[in-house]
C-alpha positions as CSV (number, residue, x, y, z in Angstrom):
1,X,-30.1,-32.2,-46.4
2,X,-27.6,-32.4,-43.8
3,X,-24.2,-30.3,-44.1
4,X,-21.4,-31.7,-41.7
5,X,-18.5,-29.5,-41.7
6,X,-15.5,-31.3,-41.1
7,X,-12.6,-29.4,-39.5
8,X,-9.4,-29.7,-41.8
9,X,-6.8,-32.3,-40.2
10,X,-3.9,-29.6,-40.6
11,X,-6.0,-27.1,-38.3
12,X,-6.7,-30.4,-35.7
13,X,-3.4,-31.4,-35.5
14,X,-1.9,-27.8,-34.9
15,X,-4.4,-27.2,-32.2
16,X,-3.7,-30.5,-30.5
17,X,0.1,-30.3,-30.9
18,X,0.0,-26.9,-29.1
19,X,-2.7,-28.4,-26.1
20,X,-0.3,-31.2,-25.9
21,X,3.0,-29.3,-24.5
22,X,0.9,-26.9,-22.1
23,X,-1.5,-29.3,-20.4
24,X,-2.2,-28.4,-16.8
25,X,0.5,-25.4,-16.7
26,X,-2.0,-22.7,-16.6
27,X,-3.8,-24.0,-13.4
28,X,0.2,-24.1,-11.9
29,X,0.6,-20.3,-13.2
30,X,-2.5,-19.3,-12.1
31,X,-2.1,-20.5,-8.4
32,X,1.8,-19.2,-8.3
33,X,1.0,-15.6,-9.5
34,X,-2.4,-15.9,-7.4
35,X,-0.2,-16.3,-4.3
36,X,2.4,-14.2,-5.0
37,X,-0.4,-11.2,-5.6
38,X,-2.5,-12.1,-3.0
39,X,-0.2,-12.3,0.1
40,X,0.7,-8.8,-0.3
41,X,-2.6,-7.6,-1.0
42,X,-3.7,-9.3,2.2
43,X,-0.7,-7.7,4.1
44,X,-1.7,-4.4,3.0
45,X,-5.4,-4.7,3.8
46,X,-4.4,-6.2,7.3
47,X,-2.0,-3.2,7.5
48,X,-5.1,-0.6,6.4
49,X,-7.2,-2.1,9.1
50,X,-4.9,-1.6,11.9
51,X,-4.2,1.9,10.6
52,X,-7.9,2.7,10.6
53,X,-8.4,1.3,13.9
54,X,-5.8,3.6,15.2
55,X,-7.6,6.5,13.6
56,X,-10.7,5.9,15.0
57,X,-9.1,4.9,19.0
58,X,-7.1,8.4,18.7
59,X,-10.0,10.5,17.8
60,X,-12.8,8.6,19.9
61,X,-10.0,8.9,23.0
62,X,-9.5,13.0,22.0
63,X,-13.4,13.3,22.0
64,X,-14.3,11.8,24.9
65,X,-11.6,12.9,27.2
66,X,-12.5,16.5,26.2
67,X,-16.1,15.9,26.9
68,X,-15.4,14.2,30.1
69,X,-13.0,17.1,31.5
70,X,-15.3,19.8,30.6
71,X,-18.5,18.4,32.3
72,X,-16.6,17.4,35.3
73,X,-17.5,19.4,38.4
74,X,-14.3,19.7,39.7
75,X,-10.6,20.5,38.6
76,X,-9.5,17.4,40.7
77,X,-12.2,15.1,38.9
78,X,-11.3,16.2,35.4
79,X,-8.2,14.6,34.6
80,X,-9.3,11.3,35.9
81,X,-12.2,11.3,34.1
82,X,-10.4,12.6,31.0
83,X,-7.6,9.6,31.5
84,X,-10.5,7.0,32.0
85,X,-12.3,7.9,29.2
86,X,-9.2,7.7,26.9
87,X,-8.3,4.8,28.3
88,X,-11.7,2.7,27.3
89,X,-11.4,4.6,23.7
90,X,-8.3,3.1,23.3
91,X,-9.1,-0.3,24.4
92,X,-12.1,-0.3,22.6
93,X,-10.2,-0.8,19.6
94,X,-7.4,-3.2,20.9
95,X,-4.7,-1.0,21.8
96,X,-3.2,-1.6,25.3
97,X,-2.9,1.2,28.1
98,X,0.8,1.9,27.3
99,X,0.2,2.8,23.6
100,X,-2.0,5.6,24.0
101,X,-1.0,9.0,24.8
102,X,-3.5,11.9,25.9
103,X,-2.0,16.1,26.3
104,X,-4.3,18.7,27.3
105,X,-4.3,22.1,26.9
106,X,-5.9,24.8,28.4
107,X,-6.5,28.7,26.8
108,X,-6.4,30.0,30.6
109,X,-6.5,29.3,34.2
110,X,-8.9,27.7,35.6
111,X,-9.4,25.2,33.1
112,X,-13.1,24.8,34.4
113,X,-14.0,28.6,33.5
114,X,-17.1,29.6,31.7
115,X,-16.7,29.5,27.6
116,X,-13.0,28.1,28.4
117,X,-11.6,26.0,25.7
118,X,-9.7,22.7,26.5
119,X,-7.8,21.1,23.4
120,X,-7.2,17.0,23.9
121,X,-4.3,15.5,21.8
122,X,-5.0,11.5,21.7
123,X,-1.6,9.6,20.2
124,X,-1.3,6.0,19.8
125,X,1.3,4.1,18.2
126,X,0.1,1.7,15.7
127,X,2.3,-1.5,15.4
128,X,2.8,-2.9,11.8
129,X,1.2,-6.7,12.1
130,X,3.5,-9.7,11.3
131,X,6.6,-7.6,12.2
132,X,9.0,-10.0,14.5
133,X,10.4,-8.3,17.4
134,X,14.1,-8.7,16.2
135,X,13.2,-6.5,13.2
136,X,11.4,-3.9,15.4
137,X,14.5,-3.1,17.2
138,X,16.4,-2.5,14.1
139,X,14.1,-0.1,12.1
140,X,10.8,1.4,13.7
141,X,7.9,0.0,12.5
142,X,5.5,1.6,13.9
143,X,2.9,5.0,12.9
144,X,2.0,7.1,15.3
145,X,-1.5,8.4,14.7
146,X,-3.0,11.4,16.3
147,X,-6.4,13.3,16.8
148,X,-7.0,16.6,18.5
149,X,-10.5,17.9,19.8
150,X,-10.9,21.5,21.3
151,X,-14.3,21.3,23.8
152,X,-15.5,24.0,25.4
153,X,-17.0,24.6,29.0
154,X,-20.4,25.8,29.1
155,X,-21.2,28.9,29.5
156,X,-23.5,28.7,32.2
157,X,-22.0,25.9,34.5
158,X,-22.3,26.0,38.1
159,X,-19.2,26.9,40.0
160,X,-17.6,24.3,42.1
């Protein structure tokens, strides 16, 4: 014996009537809402990625500049080594030479004495992506990111 279940005619008419009025509108709503949600999300990801690159650049520049400074043989050679190391670290993350700044502070004189501490502070200005130039003039749309690193001159270093 085979049982056949028949749908009630009233239920079929109600379902078909409801579907006829909304035919294809779910796809349109999904696309419109998807675009409205996706564009800000993509911008947020781009902004956070650029800020993270700035943080990496500042951290690496401070660390490498301090290491370059304390491993120099003379005070005259130390500053160009530190600036060169910092500029390489900035350029590695896609920042031009003018976007990164390096400052140095010694705990005494001379800077390269045994067990002397040198603090390097690297600051990079991260411009927010996709902002037109005319808006940058009106509102500051840049985020400064900085990092510091303290390096100690070797205790047993040979004098100049």
